[in-house]
All heavy atoms as a GROMACS GRO file, in nm:
protein
  395
    1MET      N    1  16.742  14.439  -0.441
    1MET     CA    2  16.604  14.464  -0.447
    1MET      C    3  16.569  14.614  -0.434
    1MET      O    4  16.619  14.675  -0.338
    1MET     CB    5  16.529  14.388  -0.338
    1MET     CG    6  16.384  14.410  -0.336
    1MET     SD    7  16.287  14.355  -0.200
    1MET     CE    8  16.352  14.170  -0.203
    2ALA      N    9  16.483  14.675  -0.508
    2ALA     CA   10  16.454  14.824  -0.510
    2ALA      C   11  16.343  14.835  -0.408
    2ALA      O   12  16.257  14.749  -0.385
    2ALA     CB   13  16.422  14.861  -0.642
    3GLY      N   14  16.348  14.942  -0.337
    3GLY     CA   15  16.244  14.970  -0.223
    3GLY      C   16  16.207  15.121  -0.251
    3GLY      O   17  16.265  15.201  -0.312
    4ARG      N   18  16.097  15.152  -0.179
    4ARG     CA   19  16.040  15.279  -0.182
    4ARG      C   20  16.038  15.325  -0.040
    4ARG      O   21  16.017  15.257   0.053
    4ARG     CB   22  15.899  15.272  -0.224
    4ARG     CG   23  15.887  15.233  -0.379
    4ARG     CD   24  15.737  15.250  -0.418
    4ARG     NE   25  15.664  15.153  -0.343
    4ARG     CZ   26  15.524  15.153  -0.352
    4ARG    NH1   27  15.456  15.244  -0.430
    4ARG    NH2   28  15.464  15.068  -0.268
    5VAL      N   29  16.071  15.462  -0.027
    5VAL     CA   30  16.069  15.528   0.103
    5VAL      C   31  15.992  15.654   0.088
    5VAL      O   32  16.001  15.730  -0.002
    5VAL     CB   33  16.218  15.549   0.151
    5VAL    CG1   34  16.219  15.632   0.281
    5VAL    CG2   35  16.280  15.432   0.163
    6GLY      N   36  15.904  15.675   0.194
    6GLY     CA   37  15.832  15.812   0.193
    6GLY      C   38  15.678  15.788   0.179
    6GLY      O   39  15.638  15.686   0.142
    7PHE      N   40  15.617  15.900   0.198
    7PHE     CA   41  15.467  15.899   0.197
    7PHE      C   42  15.410  15.977   0.084
    7PHE      O   43  15.295  15.978   0.070
    7PHE     CB   44  15.411  15.936   0.333
    7PHE     CG   45  15.447  15.851   0.449
    7PHE    CD1   46  15.539  15.883   0.544
    7PHE    CD2   47  15.379  15.724   0.462
    7PHE    CE1   48  15.582  15.801   0.642
    7PHE    CE2   49  15.412  15.640   0.566
    7PHE     CZ   50  15.504  15.682   0.650
    8GLY      N   51  15.488  16.063   0.009
    8GLY     CA   52  15.441  16.155  -0.078
    8GLY      C   53  15.414  16.077  -0.210
    8GLY      O   54  15.378  15.960  -0.218
    9ARG      N   55  15.422  16.149  -0.314
    9ARG     CA   56  15.390  16.098  -0.455
    9ARG      C   57  15.511  15.991  -0.481
    9ARG      O   58  15.628  16.022  -0.455
    9ARG     CB   59  15.393  16.203  -0.558
    9ARG     CG   60  15.277  16.300  -0.537
    9ARG     CD   61  15.265  16.403  -0.646
    9ARG     NE   62  15.370  16.396  -0.739
    9ARG     CZ   63  15.411  16.509  -0.796
    9ARG    NH1   64  15.388  16.622  -0.765
    9ARG    NH2   65  15.514  16.487  -0.901
   10PRO      N   66  15.470  15.890  -0.552
   10PRO     CA   67  15.571  15.778  -0.575
   10PRO      C   68  15.673  15.834  -0.676
   10PRO      O   69  15.642  15.904  -0.770
   10PRO     CB   70  15.496  15.671  -0.630
   10PRO     CG   71  15.364  15.732  -0.668
   10PRO     CD   72  15.331  15.851  -0.595
   11MET      N   73  15.801  15.812  -0.655
   11MET     CA   74  15.904  15.836  -0.744
   11MET      C   75  15.931  15.731  -0.831
   11MET      O   76  15.908  15.611  -0.802
   11MET     CB   77  16.035  15.869  -0.658
   11MET     CG   78  16.026  15.982  -0.556
   11MET     SD   79  15.997  16.132  -0.629
   11MET     CE   80  16.145  16.153  -0.703
   12PRO      N   81  15.974  15.772  -0.967
   12PRO     CA   82  16.002  15.660  -1.057
   12PRO      C   83  16.119  15.577  -1.018
   12PRO      O   84  16.205  15.630  -0.958
   12PRO     CB   85  16.016  15.743  -1.190
   12PRO     CG   86  16.062  15.887  -1.139
   12PRO     CD   87  15.985  15.897  -1.017
   13MET      N   88  16.120  15.452  -1.047
   13MET     CA   89  16.215  15.361  -1.001
   13MET      C   90  16.316  15.334  -1.111
   13MET      O   91  16.282  15.382  -1.231
   13MET     CB   92  16.148  15.221  -0.949
   13MET     CG   93  16.076  15.238  -0.837
   13MET     SD   94  15.994  15.086  -0.786
   13MET     CE   95  16.130  14.995  -0.744
   14ARG      N   96  16.420  15.280  -1.089
   14ARG     CA   97  16.532  15.251  -1.186
   14ARG      C   98  16.468  15.168  -1.297
   14ARG      O   99  16.381  15.095  -1.270
   14ARG     CB  100  16.641  15.176  -1.132
   14ARG     CG  101  16.722  15.260  -1.030
   14ARG     CD  102  16.859  15.183  -0.979
   14ARG     NE  103  16.840  15.033  -0.974
   14ARG     CZ  104  16.812  14.973  -0.858
   14ARG    NH1  105  16.811  15.040  -0.748
   14ARG    NH2  106  16.803  14.845  -0.851
   15THR      N  107  16.527  15.182  -1.415
   15THR     CA  108  16.489  15.106  -1.526
   15THR      C  109  16.525  14.948  -1.509
   15THR      O  110  16.635  14.923  -1.460
   15THR     CB  111  16.554  15.150  -1.663
   15THR    OG1  112  16.542  15.290  -1.678
   15THR    CG2  113  16.516  15.066  -1.773
   16GLY      N  114  16.419  14.867  -1.510
   16GLY     CA  115  16.441  14.733  -1.492
   16GLY      C  116  16.418  14.687  -1.354
   16GLY      O  117  16.412  14.561  -1.320
   17ALA      N  118  16.393  14.774  -1.270
   17ALA     CA  119  16.354  14.738  -1.117
   17ALA      C  120  16.206  14.700  -1.107
   17ALA      O  121  16.137  14.782  -1.140
   17ALA     CB  122  16.396  14.837  -1.021
   18SER      N  123  16.176  14.586  -1.054
   18SER     CA  124  16.037  14.554  -1.036
   18SER      C  125  16.001  14.596  -0.905
   18SER      O  126  16.071  14.592  -0.797
   18SER     CB  127  16.022  14.414  -1.046
   18SER     OG  128  16.087  14.326  -0.962
   19LEU      N  129  15.871  14.634  -0.870
   19LEU     CA  130  15.815  14.657  -0.739
   19LEU      C  131  15.750  14.519  -0.683
   19LEU      O  132  15.659  14.463  -0.733
   19LEU     CB  133  15.707  14.755  -0.762
   19LEU     CG  134  15.625  14.804  -0.638
   19LEU    CD1  135  15.730  14.885  -0.549
   19LEU    CD2  136  15.520  14.893  -0.673
   20PRO      N  137  15.822  14.478  -0.573
   20PRO     CA  138  15.774  14.339  -0.514
   20PRO      C  139  15.636  14.365  -0.452
   20PRO      O  140  15.599  14.475  -0.397
   20PRO     CB  141  15.879  14.301  -0.420
   20PRO     CG  142  15.952  14.446  -0.391
   20PRO     CD  143  15.937  14.525  -0.510
   21SER      N  144  15.562  14.268  -0.445
   21SER     CA  145  15.432  14.272  -0.377
   21SER      C  146  15.454  14.271  -0.220
   21SER      O  147  15.558  14.206  -0.166
   21SER     CB  148  15.347  14.152  -0.394
   21SER     OG  149  15.236  14.152  -0.321
   22ARG      N  150  15.379  14.345  -0.145
   22ARG     CA  151  15.410  14.348   0.005
   22ARG      C  152  15.391  14.217   0.078
   22ARG      O  153  15.445  14.202   0.183
   22ARG     CB  154  15.324  14.469   0.074
   22ARG     CG  155  15.362  14.605   0.027
   22ARG     CD  156  15.262  14.698   0.083
   22ARG     NE  157  15.257  14.690   0.227
   22ARG     CZ  158  15.167  14.751   0.306
   22ARG    NH1  159  15.082  14.835   0.247
   22ARG    NH2  160  15.169  14.744   0.431
   23PHE      N  161  15.298  14.146   0.033
   23PHE     CA  162  15.254  14.027   0.101
   23PHE      C  163  15.313  13.894   0.048
   23PHE      O  164  15.250  13.789   0.073
   23PHE     CB  165  15.106  14.028   0.110
   23PHE     CG  166  15.042  14.144   0.178
   23PHE    CD1  167  14.979  14.242   0.095
   23PHE    CD2  168  15.052  14.177   0.308
   23PHE    CE1  169  14.938  14.360   0.145
   23PHE    CE2  170  15.016  14.300   0.367
   23PHE     CZ  171  14.944  14.386   0.271
   24VAL      N  172  15.416  13.908  -0.026
   24VAL     CA  173  15.473  13.766  -0.084
   24VAL      C  174  15.598  13.753  -0.010
   24VAL      O  175  15.685  13.845   0.014
   24VAL     CB  176  15.490  13.788  -0.234
   24VAL    CG1  177  15.557  13.672  -0.285
   24VAL    CG2  178  15.354  13.815  -0.291
   25ALA      N  179  15.626  13.629   0.040
   25ALA     CA  180  15.753  13.600   0.099
   25ALA      C  181  15.865  13.610   0.004
   25ALA      O  182  15.847  13.584  -0.118
   25ALA     CB  183  15.741  13.456   0.149
   26PRO      N  184  15.981  13.639   0.050
   26PRO     CA  185  16.097  13.642  -0.037
   26PRO      C  186  16.125  13.511  -0.098
   26PRO      O  187  16.100  13.402  -0.034
   26PRO     CB  188  16.209  13.693   0.059
   26PRO     CG  189  16.161  13.706   0.189
   26PRO     CD  190  16.020  13.670   0.196
   27PRO      N  191  16.185  13.505  -0.225
   27PRO     CA  192  16.212  13.378  -0.270
   27PRO      C  193  16.318  13.285  -0.202
   27PRO      O  194  16.309  13.164  -0.219
   27PRO     CB  195  16.258  13.405  -0.422
   27PRO     CG  196  16.300  13.554  -0.411
   27PRO     CD  197  16.226  13.607  -0.290
   28SER      N  198  16.379  13.332  -0.112
   28SER     CA  199  16.486  13.258  -0.045
   28SER      C  200  16.428  13.196   0.074
   28SER      O  201  16.508  13.129   0.159
   28SER     CB  202  16.609  13.340  -0.015
   28SER     OG  203  16.562  13.449   0.077
   29LEU      N  204  16.312  13.215   0.112
   29LEU     CA  205  16.244  13.174   0.233
   29LEU      C  206  16.229  13.015   0.233
   29LEU      O  207  16.172  12.963   0.142
   29LEU     CB  208  16.107  13.222   0.252
   29LEU     CG  209  16.051  13.206   0.392
   29LEU    CD1  210  16.129  13.258   0.504
   29LEU    CD2  211  15.909  13.266   0.400
   30HIS      N  212  16.273  12.940   0.325
   30HIS     CA  213  16.263  12.797   0.318
   30HIS      C  214  16.144  12.745   0.395
   30HIS      O  215  16.100  12.799   0.492
   30HIS     CB  216  16.392  12.743   0.403
   30HIS     CG  217  16.420  12.595   0.385
   30HIS    ND1  218  16.364  12.501   0.472
   30HIS    CD2  219  16.486  12.538   0.278
   30HIS    CE1  220  16.400  12.389   0.423
   30HIS    NE2  221  16.482  12.405   0.315
   31LYS      N  222  16.067  12.659   0.323
   31LYS     CA  223  15.944  12.610   0.375
   31LYS      C  224  15.946  12.541   0.504
   31LYS      O  225  15.873  12.549   0.596
   31LYS     CB  226  15.877  12.522   0.284
   31LYS     CG  227  15.843  12.602   0.143
   31LYS     CD  228  15.708  12.572   0.101
   31LYS     CE  229  15.685  12.640  -0.035
   31LYS     NZ  230  15.692  12.785  -0.043
   32GLY      N  231  16.076  12.457   0.521
   32GLY     CA  232  16.096  12.395   0.656
   32GLY      C  233  16.112  12.501   0.774
   32GLY      O  234  16.078  12.467   0.887
   33ALA      N  235  16.159  12.613   0.738
   33ALA     CA  236  16.188  12.714   0.845
   33ALA      C  237  16.048  12.758   0.899
   33ALA      O  238  16.022  12.796   1.009
   33ALA     CB  239  16.265  12.828   0.790
   34LEU      N  240  15.954  12.776   0.802
   34LEU     CA  241  15.820  12.813   0.832
   34LEU      C  242  15.759  12.711   0.933
   34LEU      O  243  15.690  12.754   1.033
   34LEU     CB  244  15.727  12.831   0.715
   34LEU     CG  245  15.764  12.959   0.623
   34LEU    CD1  246  15.673  12.948   0.498
   34LEU    CD2  247  15.737  13.078   0.704
   35TRP      N  248  15.772  12.589   0.901
   35TRP     CA  249  15.717  12.476   0.994
   35TRP      C  250  15.782  12.492   1.129
   35TRP      O  251  15.719  12.473   1.233
   35TRP     CB  252  15.732  12.349   0.921
   35TRP     CG  253  15.626  12.322   0.812
   35TRP    CD1  254  15.644  12.321   0.688
   35TRP    CD2  255  15.477  12.296   0.846
   35TRP    NE1  256  15.529  12.291   0.623
   35TRP    CE2  257  15.431  12.276   0.714
   35TRP    CE3  258  15.401  12.284   0.944
   35TRP    CZ2  259  15.295  12.246   0.700
   35TRP    CZ3  260  15.277  12.251   0.939
   35TRP    CH2  261  15.214  12.240   0.816
   36LEU      N  262  15.906  12.505   1.127
   36LEU     CA  263  15.980  12.510   1.246
   36LEU      C  264  15.941  12.631   1.335
   36LEU      O  265  15.914  12.611   1.452
   36LEU     CB  266  16.144  12.528   1.223
   36LEU     CG  267  16.218  12.460   1.331
   36LEU    CD1  268  16.200  12.308   1.337
   36LEU    CD2  269  16.371  12.479   1.288
   37ALA      N  270  15.919  12.740   1.275
   37ALA     CA  271  15.884  12.873   1.343
   37ALA      C  272  15.741  12.843   1.388
   37ALA      O  273  15.707  12.904   1.490
   37ALA     CB  274  15.891  12.986   1.243
   38ALA      N  275  15.659  12.779   1.325
   38ALA     CA  276  15.511  12.761   1.365
   38ALA      C  277  15.496  12.654   1.476
   38ALA      O  278  15.428  12.667   1.563
   38ALA     CB  279  15.427  12.728   1.255
   39ALA      N  280  15.590  12.559   1.471
   39ALA     CA  281  15.585  12.432   1.560
   39ALA      C  282  15.658  12.475   1.690
   39ALA      O  283  15.612  12.414   1.805
   39ALA     CB  284  15.647  12.316   1.504
   40ALA      N  285  15.754  12.556   1.694
   40ALA     CA  286  15.835  12.581   1.831
   40ALA      C  287  15.734  12.637   1.940
   40ALA      O  288  15.753  12.580   2.052
   40ALA     CB  289  15.946  12.680   1.788
   41PRO      N  290  15.663  12.746   1.922
   41PRO     CA  291  15.566  12.786   2.028
   41PRO      C  292  15.474  12.682   2.072
   41PRO      O  293  15.434  12.675   2.198
   41PRO     CB  294  15.499  12.921   1.974
   41PRO     CG  295  15.571  12.946   1.860
   41PRO     CD  296  15.646  12.830   1.802
   42LEU      N  297  15.405  12.614   1.968
   42LEU     CA  298  15.317  12.504   2.013
   42LEU      C  299  15.385  12.396   2.089
   42LEU      O  300  15.321  12.358   2.187
   42LEU     CB  301  15.253  12.455   1.884
   42LEU     CG  302  15.168  12.555   1.802
   42LEU    CD1  303  15.114  12.482   1.664
   42LEU    CD2  304  15.055  12.596   1.899
   43THR      N  305  15.505  12.352   2.052
   43THR     CA  306  15.570  12.251   2.131
   43THR      C  307  15.597  12.297   2.267
   43THR      O  308  15.585  12.227   2.369
   43THR     CB  309  15.700  12.204   2.049
   43THR    OG1  310  15.660  12.168   1.924
   43THR    CG2  311  15.775  12.094   2.130
   44ALA      N  312  15.646  12.418   2.281
   44ALA     CA  313  15.681  12.478   2.411
   44ALA      C  314  15.561  12.486   2.504
   44ALA      O  315  15.573  12.459   2.624
   44ALA     CB  316  15.752  12.614   2.402
   45THR      N  317  15.446  12.522   2.447
   45THR     CA  318  15.325  12.536   2.530
   45THR      C  319  15.285  12.400   2.576
   45THR      O  320  15.242  12.375   2.672
   45THR     CB  321  15.220  12.600   2.437
   45THR    OG1  322  15.254  12.732   2.399
   45THR    CG2  323  15.083  12.609   2.516
   46ALA      N  324  15.289  12.299   2.474
   46ALA     CA  325  15.255  12.158   2.524
   46ALA      C  326  15.340  12.102   2.626
   46ALA      O  327  15.299  12.038   2.719
   46ALA     CB  328  15.254  12.069   2.394
   47LEU      N  329  15.473  12.130   2.611
   47LEU     CA  330  15.566  12.086   2.702
   47LEU      C  331  15.545  12.150   2.848
   47LEU      O  332  15.541  12.079   2.947
   47LEU     CB  333  15.714  12.120   2.669
   47LEU     CG  334  15.820  12.074   2.763
   47LEU    CD1  335  15.831  11.921   2.780
   47LEU    CD2  336  15.954  12.123   2.707
   48LEU      N  337  15.513  12.271   2.850
   48LEU     CA  338  15.493  12.352   2.972
   48LEU      C  339  15.355  12.308   3.036
   48LEU      O  340  15.350  12.285   3.170
   48LEU     CB  341  15.478  12.499   2.954
   48LEU     CG  342  15.603  12.564   2.929
   48LEU    CD1  343  15.597  12.707   2.886
   48LEU    CD2  344  15.716  12.550   3.050
   49LEU      N  345  15.253  12.270   2.956
   49LEU     CA  346  15.119  12.220   3.011
   49LEU      C  347  15.150  12.088   3.066
   49LEU      O  348  15.096  12.040   3.166
   49LEU     CB  349  15.027  12.232   2.908
   49LEU     CG  350  14.961  12.369   2.874
   49LEU    CD1  351  14.873  12.358   2.753
   49LEU    CD2  352  14.890  12.420   2.995
   50ALA      N  353  15.222  11.997   2.998
   50ALA     CA  354  15.250  11.856   3.043
   50ALA      C  355  15.325  11.871   3.185
   50ALA      O  356  15.304  11.785   3.267
   50ALA     CB  357  15.334  11.786   2.934
   51LEU      N  358  15.421  11.962   3.182
   51LEU     CA  359  15.502  11.969   3.311
   51LEU      C  360  15.415  12.021   3.434
   51LEU      O  361  15.426  11.976   3.545
   51LEU     CB  362  15.621  12.060   3.305
   51LEU     CG  363  15.733  12.009   3.220
   51LEU    CD1  364  15.837  12.123   3.198
   51LEU    CD2  365  15.796  11.898   3.277
   52ARG      N  366  15.320  12.104   3.396
   52ARG     CA  367  15.228  12.166   3.497
   52ARG      C  368  15.130  12.074   3.545
   52ARG      O  369  15.109  12.061   3.676
   52ARG     CB  370  15.155  12.298   3.427
   52ARG     CG  371  15.048  12.354   3.526
   52ARG     CD  372  15.116  12.417   3.640
   52ARG     NE  373  15.009  12.503   3.703
   52ARG     CZ  374  14.952  12.462   3.823
   52ARG    NH1  375  14.982  12.342   3.874
   52ARG    NH2  376  14.867  12.533   3.880
   53PHE      N  377  15.064  11.997   3.463
   53PHE     CA  378  14.961  11.911   3.498
   53PHE      C  379  14.993  11.758   3.516
   53PHE      O  380  14.925  11.689   3.563
   53PHE     CB  381  14.835  11.922   3.396
   53PHE     CG  382  14.777  12.058   3.402
   53PHE    CD1  383  14.786  12.141   3.295
   53PHE    CD2  384  14.694  12.105   3.509
   53PHE    CE1  385  14.736  12.270   3.299
   53PHE    CE2  386  14.649  12.235   3.503
   53PHE     CZ  387  14.660  12.318   3.409
   54GLY      N  388  15.110  11.725   3.449
   54GLY     CA  389  15.143  11.587   3.449
   54GLY      C  390  15.251  11.550   3.559
   54GLY      O  391  15.244  11.428   3.604
   55GLY      N  392  15.314  11.639   3.612
   55GLY     CA  393  15.415  11.599   3.710
   55GLY      C  394  15.432  11.702   3.819
   55GLY      O  395  15.487  11.706   3.919
   0.00000   0.00000   0.00000
C-alpha cells in the first residue's frame, strides 16, 4: 500500500498506486472483530457493576 509522508506539496505517487481514503477500514478487517472490540468494554462494565451492586 502506498502512503504519503510530510506536510508540503504532495509528491507524485508511483504509477498504478492508488490513494486510499483516510476513513475507510482496510479490506482485511473482520466484522466479527469489530463486534468483539465493541462488546468487550460494555461486558466488562456490566460485570463490574453487577459485582458492585449485586453482591
